[in-house]
N, CA, C and O atoms as a Tinker XYZ file with bonds, in Angstrom:
   352  protein
     1  N     48.405000   19.748000  -12.012000    73     2
     2  CA    46.928000   19.669000  -12.019000    64     1     3
     3  C     46.504000   18.646000  -10.517000    63     2     4     5
     4  O     47.129000   17.628000  -10.220000    81     3
     5  N     45.666000   19.037000   -9.950000    73     3     6
     6  CA    44.864000   18.476000   -8.910000    64     5     7
     7  C     44.168000   17.291000   -9.380000    63     6     8     9
     8  O     43.687000   17.445000  -10.502000    81     7
     9  N     43.989000   16.241000   -8.892000    73     7    10
    10  CA    43.158000   15.085000   -9.127000    64     9    11
    11  C     42.033000   15.357000   -8.857000    63    10    12    13
    12  O     41.888000   15.838000   -7.733000    81    11
    13  N     40.750000   15.184000   -9.730000    73    11    14
    14  CA    39.333000   15.118000   -9.370000    64    13    15
    15  C     38.854000   14.380000   -8.261000    63    14    16    17
    16  O     39.171000   13.207000   -8.060000    81    15
    17  N     37.996000   15.128000   -7.440000    73    15    18
    18  CA    37.756000   14.005000   -6.407000    64    17    19
    19  C     36.580000   12.964000   -6.976000    63    18    20    21
    20  O     35.661000   13.337000   -7.706000    81    19
    21  N     36.743000   11.785000   -6.581000    73    19    22
    22  CA    35.694000   10.748000   -6.507000    64    21    23
    23  C     34.313000   11.298000   -6.337000    63    22    24    25
    24  O     33.866000   12.310000   -5.797000    81    23
    25  N     33.787000   10.285000   -6.984000    73    23    26
    26  CA    32.135000   10.242000   -6.974000    64    25    27
    27  C     31.491000    9.004000   -6.785000    63    26    28    29
    28  O     31.754000    7.935000   -7.334000    81    27
    29  N     30.609000    9.261000   -5.940000    73    27    30
    30  CA    29.840000    7.841000   -5.484000    64    29    31
    31  C     28.235000    7.937000   -5.626000    63    30    32    33
    32  O     27.587000    8.762000   -4.982000    81    31
    33  N     27.822000    7.288000   -6.263000    73    31    34
    34  CA    26.165000    7.581000   -6.471000    64    33    35
    35  C     25.513000    6.081000   -5.951000    63    34    36    37
    36  O     25.647000    5.008000   -6.539000    81    35
    37  N     24.960000    6.264000   -5.003000    73    35    38
    38  CA    24.270000    5.202000   -4.196000    64    37    39
    39  C     22.650000    5.416000   -4.191000    63    38    40    41
    40  O     22.065000    6.429000   -3.807000    81    39
    41  N     22.076000    4.245000   -4.700000    73    39    42
    42  CA    20.473000    4.085000   -4.587000    64    41    43
    43  C     20.186000    4.102000   -2.779000    63    42    44    45
    44  O     20.765000    3.434000   -1.921000    81    43
    45  N     19.197000    5.018000   -2.633000    73    43    46
    46  CA    19.181000    5.045000   -1.362000    64    45    47
    47  C     17.544000    4.749000   -0.685000    63    46    48    49
    48  O     17.294000    4.596000    0.510000    81    47
    49  N     16.697000    4.727000   -1.668000    73    47    50
    50  CA    15.136000    4.703000   -1.445000    64    49    51
    51  C     14.431000    4.754000   -2.642000    63    50    52    53
    52  O     14.910000    5.460000   -3.529000    81    51
    53  N     13.424000    4.174000   -2.849000    73    51    54
    54  CA    12.320000    4.091000   -3.977000    64    53    55
    55  C     10.857000    4.427000   -3.555000    63    54    56    57
    56  O     10.177000    3.814000   -2.733000    81    55
    57  N     10.581000    5.305000   -4.138000    73    55    58
    58  CA     8.948000    5.875000   -3.782000    64    57    59
    59  C      7.891000    5.453000   -4.656000    63    58    60    61
    60  O      6.718000    5.604000   -4.314000    81    59
    61  N      8.221000    4.910000   -5.813000    73    59    62
    62  CA     7.120000    4.505000   -7.055000    64    61    63
    63  C      6.527000    3.204000   -6.652000    63    62    64    65
    64  O      6.958000    2.650000   -5.642000    81    63
    65  N      5.589000    2.678000   -7.345000    73    63    66
    66  CA     5.128000    1.415000   -7.016000    64    65    67
    67  C      5.560000    0.305000   -8.082000    63    66    68    69
    68  O      4.954000   -0.763000   -8.174000    81    67
    69  N      6.557000    0.612000   -8.808000    73    67    70
    70  CA     7.256000   -0.523000   -9.692000    64    69    71
    71  C      8.403000   -0.695000   -9.190000    63    70    72    73
    72  O      8.749000    0.090000   -8.308000    81    71
    73  N      9.162000   -1.585000   -9.536000    73    71    74
    74  CA    10.557000   -1.835000   -9.372000    64    73    75
    75  C     11.464000   -1.432000  -10.675000    63    74    76    77
    76  O     10.992000   -1.430000  -11.812000    81    75
    77  N     12.682000   -1.127000  -10.406000    73    75    78
    78  CA    13.535000   -0.483000  -11.345000    64    77    79
    79  C     13.362000   -1.229000  -12.734000    63    78    80    81
    80  O     13.250000   -2.446000  -12.589000    81    79
    81  N     13.320000   -0.824000  -13.929000    73    79    82
    82  CA    13.548000   -1.446000  -15.143000    64    81    83
    83  C     14.716000   -1.817000  -15.500000    63    82    84    85
    84  O     14.821000   -2.473000  -16.537000    81    83
    85  N     15.782000   -1.512000  -14.788000    73    83    86
    86  CA    17.267000   -1.695000  -15.024000    64    85    87
    87  C     17.769000   -2.781000  -13.851000    63    86    88    89
    88  O     18.889000   -3.292000  -13.878000    81    87
    89  N     16.731000   -3.067000  -12.777000    73    87    90
    90  CA    17.009000   -3.831000  -11.867000    64    89    91
    91  C     17.827000   -3.333000  -10.718000    63    90    92    93
    92  O     18.212000   -4.032000   -9.780000    81    91
    93  N     18.091000   -1.856000  -10.910000    73    91    94
    94  CA    18.994000   -1.319000   -9.499000    64    93    95
    95  C     17.996000   -1.758000   -8.113000    63    94    96    97
    96  O     16.776000   -1.912000   -8.175000    81    95
    97  N     18.577000   -1.865000   -7.260000    73    95    98
    98  CA    17.942000   -2.076000   -5.775000    64    97    99
    99  C     18.694000   -1.214000   -4.657000    63    98   100   101
   100  O     19.909000   -1.188000   -4.464000    81    99
   101  N     17.729000   -0.532000   -3.982000    73    99   102
   102  CA    18.189000    0.161000   -2.512000    64   101   103
   103  C     19.797000   -0.490000   -2.311000    63   102   104   105
   104  O     20.102000   -1.659000   -2.546000    81   103
   105  N     20.539000    0.373000   -1.914000    73   103   106
   106  CA    22.044000    0.067000   -1.529000    64   105   107
   107  C     22.835000    0.012000   -2.550000    63   106   108   109
   108  O     24.039000    0.140000   -2.328000    81   107
   109  N     22.398000   -0.181000   -3.848000    73   107   110
   110  CA    23.499000   -0.159000   -4.906000    64   109   111
   111  C     24.510000    1.251000   -5.212000    63   110   112   113
   112  O     24.146000    2.417000   -5.362000    81   111
   113  N     25.607000    0.797000   -5.236000    73   111   114
   114  CA    26.554000    1.991000   -5.458000    64   113   115
   115  C     27.495000    1.816000   -6.639000    63   114   116   117
   116  O     28.116000    0.852000   -7.087000    81   115
   117  N     27.380000    3.071000   -6.975000    73   115   118
   118  CA    28.413000    3.019000   -8.169000    64   117   119
   119  C     29.498000    3.964000   -8.491000    63   118   120   121
   120  O     28.957000    5.051000   -8.699000    81   119
   121  N     30.809000    4.063000   -8.633000    73   119   122
   122  CA    31.662000    4.983000   -8.882000    64   121   123
   123  C     31.685000    5.704000  -10.276000    63   122   124   125
   124  O     32.024000    5.028000  -11.247000    81   123
   125  N     31.408000    6.803000  -10.421000    73   123   126
   126  CA    31.116000    7.533000  -11.328000    64   125   127
   127  C     32.059000    7.465000  -12.273000    63   126   128   129
   128  O     31.655000    7.708000  -13.411000    81   127
   129  N     33.359000    7.171000  -12.132000    73   127   130
   130  CA    34.779000    7.236000  -13.381000    64   129   131
   131  C     34.605000    6.075000  -13.694000    63   130   132   133
   132  O     34.796000    5.892000  -14.897000    81   131
   133  N     34.189000    4.784000  -12.873000    73   131   134
   134  CA    34.581000    3.394000  -13.737000    64   133   135
   135  C     32.963000    2.873000  -13.689000    63   134   136   137
   136  O     32.672000    2.221000  -14.692000    81   135
   137  N     32.337000    2.966000  -13.136000    73   135   138
   138  CA    30.952000    2.409000  -13.374000    64   137   139
   139  C     29.320000    3.062000  -14.054000    63   138   140   141
   140  O     28.190000    2.608000  -14.234000    81   139
   141  N     30.062000    4.419000  -14.276000    73   139   142
   142  CA    28.820000    4.772000  -15.237000    64   141   143
   143  C     27.732000    4.236000  -15.892000    63   142   144   145
   144  O     26.520000    4.325000  -15.698000    81   143
   145  N     28.464000    3.613000  -16.775000    73   143   146
   146  CA    27.687000    2.858000  -17.936000    64   145   147
   147  C     26.823000    1.984000  -17.310000    63   146   148   149
   148  O     25.855000    1.621000  -17.978000    81   147
   149  N     26.962000    1.477000  -15.973000    73   147   150
   150  CA    26.120000    0.480000  -15.189000    64   149   151
   151  C     24.763000    1.060000  -14.795000    63   150   152   153
   152  O     23.718000    0.409000  -14.790000    81   151
   153  N     24.886000    2.397000  -14.454000    73   151   154
   154  CA    23.459000    3.441000  -13.807000    64   153   155
   155  C     22.337000    3.417000  -15.021000    63   154   156   157
   156  O     22.448000    3.528000  -16.242000    81   155
   157  N     21.723000    3.311000  -14.545000    73   155   158
   158  CA    20.328000    3.465000  -15.751000    64   157   159
   159  C     20.378000    5.322000  -16.416000    63   158   160   161
   160  O     20.432000    6.411000  -15.844000    81   159
   161  N     20.337000    4.992000  -17.533000    73   159   162
   162  CA    20.527000    6.333000  -18.679000    64   161   163
   163  C     19.972000    7.615000  -18.061000    63   162   164   165
   164  O     20.448000    8.735000  -17.872000    81   163
   165  N     18.620000    6.961000  -17.779000    73   163   166
   166  CA    17.640000    8.218000  -17.402000    64   165   167
   167  C     18.080000    9.035000  -15.922000    63   166   168   169
   168  O     18.105000   10.258000  -15.785000    81   167
   169  N     18.385000    8.099000  -14.960000    73   167   170
   170  CA    18.897000    8.652000  -13.815000    64   169   171
   171  C     20.162000    8.889000  -13.956000    63   170   172   173
   172  O     20.526000    9.334000  -12.867000    81   171
   173  N     21.310000    8.839000  -14.879000    73   171   174
   174  CA    22.459000    9.518000  -15.140000    64   173   175
   175  C     22.258000   10.869000  -15.884000    63   174   176   177
   176  O     23.135000   11.730000  -15.811000    81   175
   177  N     21.118000   11.070000  -16.602000    73   175   178
   178  CA    20.764000   12.220000  -17.155000    64   177   179
   179  C     20.295000   13.269000  -16.200000    63   178   180   181
   180  O     20.501000   14.442000  -16.511000    81   179
   181  N     19.656000   12.977000  -15.012000    73   179   182
   182  CA    19.599000   13.762000  -14.020000    64   181   183
   183  C     20.698000   13.979000  -13.174000    63   182   184   185
   184  O     20.979000   15.032000  -12.603000    81   183
   185  N     21.319000   12.877000  -13.131000    73   183   186
   186  CA    22.556000   13.181000  -11.849000    64   185   187
   187  C     23.534000   14.141000  -12.353000    63   186   188   189
   188  O     24.011000   14.996000  -11.607000    81   187
   189  N     23.891000   14.029000  -13.721000    73   187   190
   190  CA    24.998000   14.916000  -14.203000    64   189   191
   191  C     25.139000   16.272000  -13.810000    63   190   192   193
   192  O     26.278000   16.618000  -13.498000    81   191
   193  N     24.388000   16.971000  -13.765000    73   191   194
   194  CA    24.452000   18.439000  -13.229000    64   193   195
   195  C     24.888000   18.365000  -12.126000    63   194   196   197
   196  O     25.925000   19.022000  -12.031000    81   195
   197  N     24.541000   17.775000  -11.032000    73   195   198
   198  CA    24.819000   17.745000   -9.507000    64   197   199
   199  C     26.196000   17.334000   -9.534000    63   198   200   201
   200  O     27.013000   17.921000   -8.824000    81   199
   201  N     26.578000   16.263000  -10.377000    73   199   202
   202  CA    28.024000   15.868000  -10.194000    64   201   203
   203  C     28.842000   16.787000  -10.583000    63   202   204   205
   204  O     29.640000   17.335000   -9.823000    81   203
   205  N     28.717000   17.051000  -11.843000    73   203   206
   206  CA    29.516000   18.478000  -12.020000    64   205   207
   207  C     29.664000   19.691000  -10.992000    63   206   208   209
   208  O     30.646000   20.411000  -10.812000    81   207
   209  N     28.413000   19.717000  -10.366000    73   207   210
   210  CA    28.643000   21.227000   -9.428000    64   209   211
   211  C     29.419000   20.570000   -7.998000    63   210   212   213
   212  O     30.223000   21.287000   -7.402000    81   211
   213  N     29.164000   19.364000   -7.566000    73   211   214
   214  CA    29.805000   18.846000   -6.545000    64   213   215
   215  C     31.662000   18.649000   -6.905000    63   214   216   217
   216  O     32.634000   18.960000   -6.217000    81   215
   217  N     31.589000   18.148000   -7.967000    73   215   218
   218  CA    33.205000   17.963000   -8.337000    64   217   219
   219  C     33.752000   19.129000   -8.697000    63   218   220   221
   220  O     34.919000   19.249000   -8.324000    81   219
   221  N     33.409000   19.824000   -9.159000    73   219   222
   222  CA    34.025000   21.376000   -9.310000    64   221   223
   223  C     33.846000   22.503000   -8.349000    63   222   224   225
   224  O     33.856000   23.701000   -8.628000    81   223
   225  N     33.682000   21.961000   -7.194000    73   223   226
   226  CA    33.704000   22.812000   -5.833000    64   225   227
   227  C     32.412000   23.704000   -5.289000    63   226   228   229
   228  O     32.553000   24.457000   -4.326000    81   227
   229  N     31.288000   23.576000   -5.900000    73   227   230
   230  CA    30.127000   23.891000   -5.788000    64   229   231
   231  C     29.307000   23.203000   -4.518000    63   230   232   233
   232  O     29.864000   22.217000   -4.035000    81   231
   233  N     28.131000   23.583000   -3.964000    73   231   234
   234  CA    27.315000   23.002000   -3.177000    64   233   235
   235  C     25.859000   23.034000   -3.875000    63   234   236   237
   236  O     25.550000   23.763000   -4.818000    81   235
   237  N     25.077000   22.155000   -3.262000    73   235   238
   238  CA    23.752000   22.074000   -3.394000    64   237   239
   239  C     22.894000   22.769000   -2.202000    63   238   240   241
   240  O     23.062000   22.529000   -1.006000    81   239
   241  N     21.840000   23.775000   -2.805000    73   239   242
   242  CA    21.497000   23.999000   -1.391000    64   241   243
   243  C     20.644000   23.100000   -0.523000    63   242   244   245
   244  O     20.146000   22.092000   -1.022000    81   243
   245  N     20.482000   23.356000    0.532000    73   243   246
   246  CA    19.883000   22.467000    1.324000    64   245   247
   247  C     20.078000   20.998000    1.655000    63   246   248   249
   248  O     19.399000   20.245000    2.353000    81   247
   249  N     21.200000   20.795000    0.958000    73   247   250
   250  CA    21.986000   19.527000    0.961000    64   249   251
   251  C     23.171000   19.436000    1.921000    63   250   252   253
   252  O     23.669000   20.554000    2.054000    81   251
   253  N     23.872000   18.385000    2.724000    73   251   254
   254  CA    25.122000   18.628000    3.558000    64   253   255
   255  C     26.090000   18.712000    2.439000    63   254   256   257
   256  O     25.837000   18.217000    1.341000    81   255
   257  N     27.438000   19.472000    2.763000    73   255   258
   258  CA    28.312000   19.535000    1.959000    64   257   259
   259  C     28.648000   18.336000    1.115000    63   258   260   261
   260  O     28.380000   17.214000    1.544000    81   259
   261  N     29.087000   18.464000    0.211000    73   259   262
   262  CA    29.786000   17.271000   -0.771000    64   261   263
   263  C     28.729000   16.305000   -1.135000    63   262   264   265
   264  O     29.206000   15.271000   -1.603000    81   263
   265  N     27.226000   16.327000   -1.051000    73   263   266
   266  CA    26.279000   15.572000   -1.158000    64   265   267
   267  C     25.359000   16.403000   -1.996000    63   266   268   269
   268  O     25.317000   17.630000   -2.083000    81   267
   269  N     24.303000   15.092000   -2.867000    73   267   270
   270  CA    23.174000   15.774000   -3.649000    64   269   271
   271  C     22.260000   14.604000   -3.377000    63   270   272   273
   272  O     22.716000   13.472000   -3.212000    81   271
   273  N     20.870000   14.897000   -3.325000    73   271   274
   274  CA    19.973000   13.616000   -3.641000    64   273   275
   275  C     19.138000   13.901000   -4.689000    63   274   276   277
   276  O     18.650000   15.022000   -4.832000    81   275
   277  N     18.924000   12.967000   -5.451000    73   275   278
   278  CA    18.097000   13.296000   -6.546000    64   277   279
   279  C     17.115000   12.217000   -6.825000    63   278   280   281
   280  O     17.133000   11.241000   -6.076000    81   279
   281  N     16.343000   12.257000   -7.708000    73   279   282
   282  CA    15.075000   11.065000   -8.047000    64   281   283
   283  C     15.424000   10.934000   -9.646000    63   282   284   285
   284  O     15.680000   11.784000  -10.498000    81   283
   285  N     15.327000    9.561000   -9.684000    73   283   286
   286  CA    15.092000    9.035000  -11.142000    64   285   287
   287  C     13.687000    9.871000  -11.725000    63   286   288   289
   288  O     12.750000   10.260000  -11.027000    81   287
   289  N     13.861000   10.051000  -13.473000    73   287   290
   290  CA    12.455000   10.711000  -13.874000    64   289   291
   291  C     11.300000    9.605000  -14.094000    63   290   292   293
   292  O     10.161000    9.934000  -14.425000    81   291
   293  N     11.645000    8.420000  -13.908000    73   291   294
   294  CA    10.667000    7.563000  -13.859000    64   293   295
   295  C      9.744000    7.198000  -12.883000    63   294   296   297
   296  O      9.980000    6.492000  -11.903000    81   295
   297  N      8.412000    7.840000  -13.272000    73   295   298
   298  CA     7.523000    7.991000  -12.587000    64   297   299
   299  C      6.680000    6.831000  -11.833000    63   298   300   301
   300  O      6.049000    7.026000  -10.794000    81   299
   301  N      6.773000    5.518000  -12.557000    73   299   302
   302  CA     6.537000    4.421000  -11.875000    64   301   303
   303  C      7.852000    3.861000  -10.936000    63   302   304   305
   304  O      7.930000    2.967000  -10.093000    81   303
   305  N      8.555000    4.544000  -11.332000    73   303   306
   306  CA     9.809000    3.765000  -10.140000    64   305   307
   307  C     10.222000    4.680000   -8.904000    63   306   308   309
   308  O     10.120000    4.390000   -7.712000    81   307
   309  N     10.647000    5.695000   -9.392000    73   307   310
   310  CA    11.013000    7.057000   -8.440000    64   309   311
   311  C     12.403000    6.497000   -7.561000    63   310   312   313
   312  O     12.431000    6.519000   -6.331000    81   311
   313  N     13.070000    6.203000   -8.058000    73   311   314
   314  CA    14.366000    5.540000   -7.335000    64   313   315
   315  C     14.844000    7.131000   -6.828000    63   314   316   317
   316  O     14.583000    8.162000   -7.448000    81   315
   317  N     15.673000    7.029000   -5.433000    73   315   318
   318  CA    16.080000    7.881000   -4.915000    64   317   319
   319  C     17.585000    7.917000   -4.726000    63   318   320   321
   320  O     17.920000    7.121000   -3.849000    81   319
   321  N     18.641000    8.605000   -5.281000    73   319   322
   322  CA    19.863000    8.090000   -5.169000    64   321   323
   323  C     20.596000    9.513000   -4.556000    63   322   324   325
   324  O     20.128000   10.649000   -4.629000    81   323
   325  N     21.837000    9.113000   -3.957000    73   323   326
   326  CA    22.329000   10.257000   -2.991000    64   325   327
   327  C     24.049000    9.955000   -3.696000    63   326   328   329
   328  O     24.767000    8.956000   -3.640000    81   327
   329  N     24.268000   11.410000   -4.384000    73   327   330
   330  CA    25.704000   11.227000   -4.558000    64   329   331
   331  C     26.459000   11.980000   -3.681000    63   330   332   333
   332  O     26.094000   13.079000   -3.263000    81   331
   333  N     27.774000   11.291000   -3.304000    73   331   334
   334  CA    28.844000   11.803000   -2.631000    64   333   335
   335  C     29.824000   12.364000   -3.400000    63   334   336   337
   336  O     29.818000   11.984000   -4.571000    81   335
   337  N     30.632000   13.127000   -3.104000    73   335   338
   338  CA    31.831000   13.623000   -3.300000    64   337   339
   339  C     33.136000   12.996000   -2.289000    63   338   340   341
   340  O     33.278000   13.294000   -1.103000    81   339
   341  N     33.755000   12.349000   -2.834000    73   339   342
   342  CA    34.790000   11.847000   -1.884000    64   341   343
   343  C     36.641000   12.388000   -2.197000    63   342   344   345
   344  O     37.576000   12.151000   -2.962000    81   343
   345  N     36.350000   13.088000   -1.213000    73   343   346
   346  CA    38.001000   13.799000   -1.639000    64   345   347
   347  C     39.142000   13.007000   -1.443000    63   346   348   349
   348  O     39.147000   12.252000   -0.471000    81   347
   349  N     40.092000   13.046000   -2.181000    73   347   350
   350  CA    41.229000   12.277000   -2.473000    64   349   351
   351  C     42.338000   12.699000   -1.773000    63   350   352
   352  O     43.417000   12.123000   -1.921000    81   351
């Protein structure tokens, strides 16, 4: 059985007027397999479908191959994350 590709999630921007209630800052990165518990649950809830699509061979329209950009659902924060599939 082939190994699943690694997934890295990086906070790349913030659009809202308030800081993150979990303390995430631009530049923070998380390994999905080993650090997913450190990522805000609201952001993780949004990220998971994109992760599943990328990890199992799909692609996201209008995104570079192996990547997805998404926002957390907190309207006061609006953290912007990038997911990258890292082939191993």
